[in-house]
C-alpha positions, 0 to 999 in steps of 0.5 A, a space after each residue: 533504488 530497486 535492484 532488478 538483479 536482486 529480484 530475479 528468481 526471488 520467491 515472494 509471497 504477497 498477501 492481499 495480492 487481489 487488492 488494488 495495491 497488491 495487484 500492482 505490486 504482483 504485476 511489478 514483481 513478475 516484471 522484475 523476474 520474481 516467482 510470486 505467490 499470493 494469498 488473499 480473499 477474492 477480489 472485493 470489487 467488480 471490476 478489479 485491477 486483478 481481473 482487468 490486468 490479468 494479474 493472476 496469469 503471473 501469480 500462484 494465487 491462493 484464495 483464503 483469509 489471513 485470519 486463519 493461521 492454518 491457511 497462512 501456514 499452509 501457503 507459507 510452507 508450500 511456497 517457501 518464500 525468501 521475501 514476504 510482502 504483507 499487504 492484506 488488510 481491511 483498508 477502509 476507514 468508514 468500513 471499520 465503523 461498521 465492522 470493528 471486530 472484523 477490522 481488528 481480526 484481519 489487521 491485527 490477528 492476521 498480521 500476527 498469523 503472517 509473522 508466526 508463519 514466517 518464523 518457520 520459513 527457513 529460506 526467508 530473508 526479509 518481511 515488510 508488513 504494510 500498515 498506514 499513515 493513519 497508525 499515528 496518534 493524530 494531533 492535527 499538526 501542520 508538519 509530517 509525522 516521523 517514525 518514532 511518533 506514538 501510535 494511536 488511532 481515533 477510528 477502528 481502522 487507524 487503531 488497528 494499524 497502530 496495533 499491527 505496528 506494535 504486534 510487528 515490533 513485538 514479534 521482531 524483538 522476540 523471534 527475529 533478533 538473532 544475527 541470522 534472522 530475517 529482517 522485519 520492517 513496517 511500511 507506512 504509506 500516504 493516501 495512495 491513488 492510481 488506476 484500478 481502484 474501485 473501492 467504496 468510500 474512497 475519493 478517486 473511485 468515487 470521483 471516477 464512478 460519478 464522472 464516468 456517468 456524468 453525475 456530480 461527485 459528492 465530497 464529504 470534507 473538501 478541506 481535509 489534507 492528505 499526503 497523496 501519492 501514486 500507488 507505485 511510489 510506496 510500492 517502490 519503497 516496499 521493494 527497496 526496504 525488502 531488498 535492503 532488509 535481506 542484506 548479508 550484514 546482520 548489523 545493518 539488517 538489524 538497524 533497518 528492521 524498523 518502521 518506515 514512512 514512504 510518502 510524497 514530497 511535502 508540497 503534494 500534501 493537498 486538500 481534497 478540494 484540490 484533487 477534485 478540481 484537478 480531476 474535474 479539469 482533466 476529465 472535462 465537463 465534470 462537477 462536484 458538491 459537498 455533503 458533510 456526513 459520516 463519522 470522524 476522520 482526521 483533517 490534517 495528515 502528513 508524513 516526514 520521509 527523511 529517514 527513508 531518503 537518508 538511509 535507504 536512498 528512496 525518493 518519490 518520482 511523480 509530482 501530484 499533477 503527473 499522478 493525476 494525469 496518470 490516474 485519468 489516463 488509466 481510467 479513460 483507457 479502461 472506459 475506452 476498452 484499452 488493453 489494461 494489462 498493457 497500459 498498467 505495465 506501461 505505467 510501471 515502465 514509465 515510473 521506473 524511468 522517471 527521475 526522483 523529485 528530491 
């Protein structure tokens, strides 16, 4: 459970705050009363959630790259964070084939830069470094991966996230293991969907772009199964993990400084075709077709979230049908000229009031 009293007045650094997940998180943190500083590249898409929801009104925003340790160090020194939520990343699988070196620079070296800067932050209480469900060595199993499964990755993106996990574990053991050190954990989410995502080569934005202009959406792998979840689901997990890692008990803090899965209920691991059909029905009058192309992508991917449920008390709150409804409502609102800051905050408020699914 998110402790609203805990977040009041916390100085929180969010890397990647102009991105899809980072913008939702920054807006939520501001709603909780945190003092939010952001470090990120400029928004990568036009439009962007960061712009349409006026997220910058609530954030001390710094535009720069985490690939540069001097930039990261200066921001950390300036804001003296008590909490760091590290989301900045090159987050697209297909883009990693086009620029593998850049993907590794951002996702691996960038993570090391953030953790290196964190070492000098005297007031720091916890760090959550966000990786991906794709960090695991994918064996096309029918069951969910657990946190102690081997890291791996066929494509550069997935491998970079496995590497980021190893970097974080090494830095944690080397520099954050004393009784007074900040807690350091990693978070592995499922396939995150929600309003405000306009990235290329991502299913929901591709669907919305096509449906919005009355075109067929092109699907590459309709049978591929993913653990779909609304963006607020893993963000709630990051918040719960960060506040628990910041606790006063050094033994508990050390025990929680580990990797964590924040995915949906198993029933919500569905094939791409199910998502497209549900979106088409809800949108009305939309159609799609299959064109199989592109590099290798995993076919089956699920997460086992028993650890987060049992040790953190974290549970998802939205089933996939409701998630799709929220996604459609958000994008329809944007097309109709709604106040997107207000609509986004209303979805956050509705999520906070929703009961858990387990």
